[in-house]
N, C-alpha and C positions, 0 to 999 in steps of 0.2 A: 960549705962542706955538707955532704950528705950523711945523715944518720941512718943506720941500718939495724934492723932486728928481724926476727923470723917468726912465721906462723905456718899453717898448713892449709891445703885445700883437699877435699876428699873426692877420691875416685873409687867407688866400691868400698871395700874394707881397707884400701890403701890410703895413706895420707901423704900427699906430695908437698915437699917443702916450698914455701913461698917467702921470698925476701921482701920485706916491708922497707921501702926507702922513703925518707922524708927530707925535703929540701926547702929552704927559705930563700926568697928572692925579693928584690926591690920591686915596687909597683903598687897598684891598687890592692888593698887587703882582700884576700879570698882564700878559700879552702877547697881544694879539688882533690878528688880520689880517682886515680886512673889505673888501668890494668885489667879491664874487662870485669868490672864489678857488677853484681846484680843490685836490685833495689835495696835490699837489706844492707848491703855493704856501702852503697852510696849514702844511706841515711846515717851512717856511722859518724859523719862529720858533725851532725847536730848532737848526737849522744855524747861524743867526745868533748865537744865544746861545753856542754852543760856540766858534764862530770868534772872537767877541770875548773870550771867556775865554782863548783861546790867546794873545791879545794883552795879557792882564792888564787887560782893561777890564771892570769889573763893571757890570751894569745897575742903574739906580736902583731903590729900593724904592717904586715908584710904578706906577700903571696906565698901560701903554704901549698905545696904539692906533695901528695903521697902516691907513690907508685908501687903496685903489687906485681912483683916479677916472678915468674915469666908472664908477660902481658897477654899471651895467647891462651892462657889457662883460665877457664871460667872460674870466678870467685863467687861462691854462694854462702849465705848464712850470716848470722850476727856475731860469730866468734872472732871476726876481725877487729872488733872494737878495741879490745885490750892491746894487741900489738900495734895498732895505729896510734893509740894514746901513748904507749911507751916510746915508739919512734919519734913522735912529736915532742915528748919531754926530753928525749936525748938531743933533738935538734935545737931546742932552746936552752940546752945545757943545764937542765934541772937534774938529770941523772947522768952518770958517766956513759959515754958512748961505748967504751970498750966493755962495759958490763952488759949492755943490752945486745951486743953483737954475738954473745955466746948463749942467747936465750931464745927458746921457742915459746910462744905464748898464745893462749886462746881464751876468750871470754867475752861476754856481752856486758856493756856498761849500762847501769841505770843512771837516771839523771842526777841522783844524789851521790854518785860515786861507788855504789855497791857493785860487785862483780857477780853477774847473774849466771847460773849454770847453763852450759851448752852441751850439745851431743858431740861424741867423737873424742873424748879425752884419752881413751885407751889407744886408739890408732895414732893420735898425736904424740903420745909418750913413746910409741914404737919409732915414729919418724925422728923424734928428738934424740933417742938413743942411737939410731943409725948415724946421725950427724955429730954425735958426741957433744950434744948441747943439753942444757937443763931445760925443764918444762915449767911454765907458770900457768896455772889454770884456776878456775873458781874453786873456792873451798869445798863445796859439796862434791866436786869431781875428783878431789885429791886422792881419796881412798881407792877409787877406781884406777886412776892413772899410775899410782904407786906400785901396782903389780908388776910394772916393768922395772925390774931392779937395776937395769943397766944405765939408768939416768936418775938424776935427782929431780924430785917433783916438789914445787913450792905452790902452796894453795892459799893465797890471800883472800880475805872476805871482801875487802874494799880496795879501791885504788889507792887510798892513803897507805894501807899496809904494804901494797906493792911498791910504792914510792919509797917508803922507809927501808924496805928490804934492799932495793936497788942502790940506794945511797949509803947503805951500811949503818944507818941510824938504829935500826931494830931488825936485824936478820931473822927470817922465818926459819923454823925447824922444818926439815924435809917431811913431807907427808908419809904416812904409814898405810900399807895396803889394808884394805878392809874386806871382810867376807860376810856375806848376808847369811844369818842363821835362820833357816826355815824350819818351823816346827814340824815334827813327823806327821804324816797324813794318817787319818783314822780309817782310810779305806783299806780293807784287807781282803785278800782273795777268798778267805773263808766265809765272807759275807755272800758270795755267789753260791746259790744252792744248785747242785747238779753241775752240768756243763764241764764234766771232767776232761773231755777231749779238747774243749776250747781252752781250758786252763793249761793243758799240756802244750798246745800250740802257742799260747802266749809265752810260756817259759822258753820254748825253742826260739821264738822270735827275739826275745830279749837277750838270749845267750849269744846269738850270732848276728843280730841285726838283720833278720829276715823279714821281708815285707809280708803282711798278713791281711787276708780278705776274709770277712765274716758275713754270711748271709743267713738270715733267719726272720721269723715273723716279729711284729712289734711286741715289745715287752719280754723278749727272750733273754735279754741281758747283754746285748752287744756293747752298748755304751758303758754299761757297768763294768764289763771286763776291760775295756779300753782304759777307763778311768783308773784302774788298778795297776796298769802297766808301769807307771813311773815308780810305784812302790817296790818293784822287783828289779829295777834297773840299777847297776852300780853307779856311784857318784862320778862326776866328771873328773878325769885326771887333770893335773895342772895345765898341760898343753891344751887339752880339749876345752877347759874352762876359759883359757885365754882366747882360743879361736872363737868360741861361742859368744864371749863377751865383746869381742871386736864388733860382731854384727849387731848385737844388742845395744852397744854404745852408740852406733850410728843411728839407731832407731829411737834413741832416747828412753830405752827400757831399763837402764841402770840408774835407778833413782833412790836407792836405799843406802847409799854410802859404801859401795863395794860390789864385788861380783859373787855369784852364787855357784856352788858345786852341784846343785840339782840340775838334772837334765831337763831341757825345755819340753813342754807339752803344749802343742798348738792344736786348736780345733776350730778351723775356720767354718763359717756357715756356708751352706751350699749356694748361696747367692753371691759369693765372693767373686770379684772380677779377676781377669787374667793378671792385671797389674798388681792386685792385692795378693794373688797366689805366687806368681813367679817373680815379681818385682817390676818396678818401673814408676810411672807417674812423674811428678815434678822432682827433679834431682835424681831419677833412677834409683829410688830407695829399695832396700831389700824386701822381698815378699815373704809369705808364710813358709815357703820351702827352705828359705835361708834362715828365718828366725827359729826353725826347728832343727837347725844344724846340731849334730851330735845328740839329738833327742828324738821325740816322737811327733809325727804329723798325723793326727786322727781326723779322717774325713768321713763323717756320718752322712747317711743318705747319699752314698757315692754316686749312683746313677743320676741323681738330681743335679749334679754339677754340670755347667755347660760343657758341651762336647769339646770345644776348643781348649778349655781349661784342663780337662782330663788328658787330652792328647799332649799338651805341653809338658806333662809330668814325665813322659817317656824318656827324654834325654837327660833330665836331672837325676832320675833314678839310676841310670846307667853310669854317668860320668861323675856324679858327686859334686858338680858345680853348675851354676846357671849363668848364662850370658844375657845381660839386658842390653839390647842393641838400640842405639840411637844414632841420629844423623851425624852427630859430632863426637861420639865416643861409644866404646863397647866396655861395659862395666861387668866384671866378674864377681860373683858371690859364691862362697862354699855352701853346699847343701847336702851333706851326708846325713840323711834322716832315716828313721824307721817309719815306714808308711803302714798305717793300720786303717783299712777301709771297711765300712759296714754298710750293708744294704738289705732292704727287704727283698723277698724272693719275687715279688711282683708289685704292681702299683697299689693294690689293695692290701698286700702284705700277708695274705692267708692262703698262699698257694697250696700248702700241704694239708689244709684243714678242709675236709669234704663238707662240713656244715657251713663254712663261711666263704669258701672260694667262689669266685665269679664263674660265669658260664663259659668263659674264654680259656679256661685251663686246658692244656699247658701253654697255649700260645701267648697268654698274657705274660707269663714268666720269661719266655724266651724274648719277647719284645722288650721287656723292661731291662733285664740284664744284658740284652743286646746293645744297649747304650754304651756299654763298656767294650771297647774294641778288643779283638783278640790279641794284638801285640801288647796292649796295656795289661790285660789279664795274665799274659805269659810272664810278666815281670813280678808276679806275686809268688814267692816261694811256698807259702802256706795258704791253702784255701779250705775253709771249714764251713759246715752248716751248723748253726746254732739253733737247735730245736726249741720249741716252746716248753716252758716249765709248768707242770700242772700245779694248780693252786694248793693242792694237798701237800705237795713237796715243800712248800714254803714253811710249813710248821715243823719240819724235821730239824733236828739239831745240826749245827754247822759241821761240815765234813771236809776232808782234804787238808792239804798243807796250808799253813799260814803264809802271808807274804814274806815274812822274815825268813822262813825256811827255804822258800823258792829263791828268794834273793841270794841266799848263801850259795845255792847250787849255781845260780847264774853267775855270781862273782867268781866262783872256782873255775867255771868254764871260760870266762873272760880272761882270767889269769893265765890259763893254758894257752890261749890265743896270743896274749901279749908276749909270752916267752917264745912261742912258735914264730911270730913275725918280727922278732927283734932285729933281724937282719934285713927286713923289708919295711922301712919306715912309711912307705906310702900305703901299706896294708895294716889294718888294726883288728879287723874281725873277719870271720870266715866268709861273710857275704861279699867281701871285697876281693877275695882270692880269685885269680884267673890265670890262664895259660899254664906255664911250666910249674908255677907255685901250686896251683890247684891240683895238677897231676901228681905232684909229690906228696901233698898232704891228705888227699882224699882218694888215693888209689884203692879200690875195693878188692876184697879177696876173690877167689875164683867163683865161689857160690854167689857172691854179690854181683859180680860182673855178669854172670849168666842171667840172674834175675833182672838186672837193669836192661840187658839186651832184649829179653822177652817183652818187657814193658814198653821199650822204645818201639819195637816192631808192632806191638798190638795197638798202642794208643797214639803212635805217631809223635813222640816227643820231638820238639824242635831242639836245635843245638843249644839255644839258650836254656830251654827247660831241662835238658840233660845235665848241663853244668850246674843249674840251680838245685837239682836233686842231689848232686854230689856235695854241694856246699852245705845243704841242710843235713844230709847224713853225717857230715863231718862234725857239725855242731851237736847232733844227737849223740855221737860217739864221745865228744868232749864232756857232755853232761854225765855220762857214765864213767868217764875217766879211761876210756879205751884208747889204745894207741893206734889201732887200725880200724878202718871202716869196714864193717861186716854186713852180711845179708840182712839181719834184723834191723840194723840202722837204715839201710837202703829201703827196706820194706816200709818202714814207718814214714820215711821221707817221701816215697812214692805215693803213699796213701793220701798225703796232703795235696798232691798235684792232681789226683784223679777225681776229686770230689765233684767238680763241675765239668768233667770230661764229656759227659753225655749232653749237658746243656750247651756246651761250646761247639 
């Protein structure tokens, strides 16, 4: 008779249910695992054998066959150890078969019987809830998986605890969801001297999730401004936290006993490969654009990134998801991020300084920023120049609003957008509005429409640029609490589009 239990195999952020079947047969003693396992899964038989020996459970002198169904789905990772052990224990009648048939389990086994943490507990809990089954996972993963309230999560620390729970000797209490408390950052916008226009652009970007491009000489404060962006963003909503944590769970980034409400802030180095940025590699893992989902992707030294890497950003920026294509599968990951890019105006960085600029001015600046293609630059809603700060200004007292004050305005604007898009679940912020929805929420008054027409005719706005101006103007109006987009809102939005018009 075949014993059955369940586990999962990961395809992107989705966890597909896998049936673990174990059968005993007469013949020469052996232990075989079939069903398209990779090397880590094939080695599970040795870990399972040693873990059971640590519990003084001897394997029967029979042929043991474990099948992972469906057999055409690749099985990767060490999280198959625990379900294989549970299926084997059911086959030799150590635990009740009917008990394990209603269970999804993941976990790696140490040789002494400890259950080692694995990635993907949160997607596994989602899959278990969809099948109306309970989940058993390693103890450190319990707080993460318990966020899925639709299923019971049991988190034993050892195989002994799992065995006692399944036999009813010592049932485990369901795991409780955990939340990582991150101490408030000490970085405040008031620390940035001057750069009031850049601060204003940062506030608009945070309020409507508008992509921001900053250009300025070294030391002007571009990285300093970007580092303070998380301090003005609102915390993740429960739905956003779940979405973001699904990606982070697959990447093994949830290691503190729960999930966080802080928005992710990713800042990859300009030497990052395409697989690191977009996703791929062994197992088609998520890249930086997906790890920044619902957060910020800061790309310093933007023109220094390889040209193919920059061009692959164009589709994720528009669609909010990335497809990692492989010969045997197409894996989709979400990637709705706020892109903040920073660049020097030229290779030496001192294009605007007559005393330090090279002899190739202005051609050097055009060549350097020319590494960023026009279609990619067109996707930035806000483009600003960050001028150098005189050293005398550094001794001046702090000025401007604090991060807390700006964060309150951003939160109020986000609340307006949440109410506005309540009937459009696929839209959360102004930057995602398009089509009829954009026409309804960002229709300018007569004066604003005339202004926008003149700008489009004079500077040749593309259709994408035209719509991005409307979205930005809608966010500016939200920050003021205005119901309609008016000419001043459009004028400010247009000013951020024309900063590099001459250079482009």
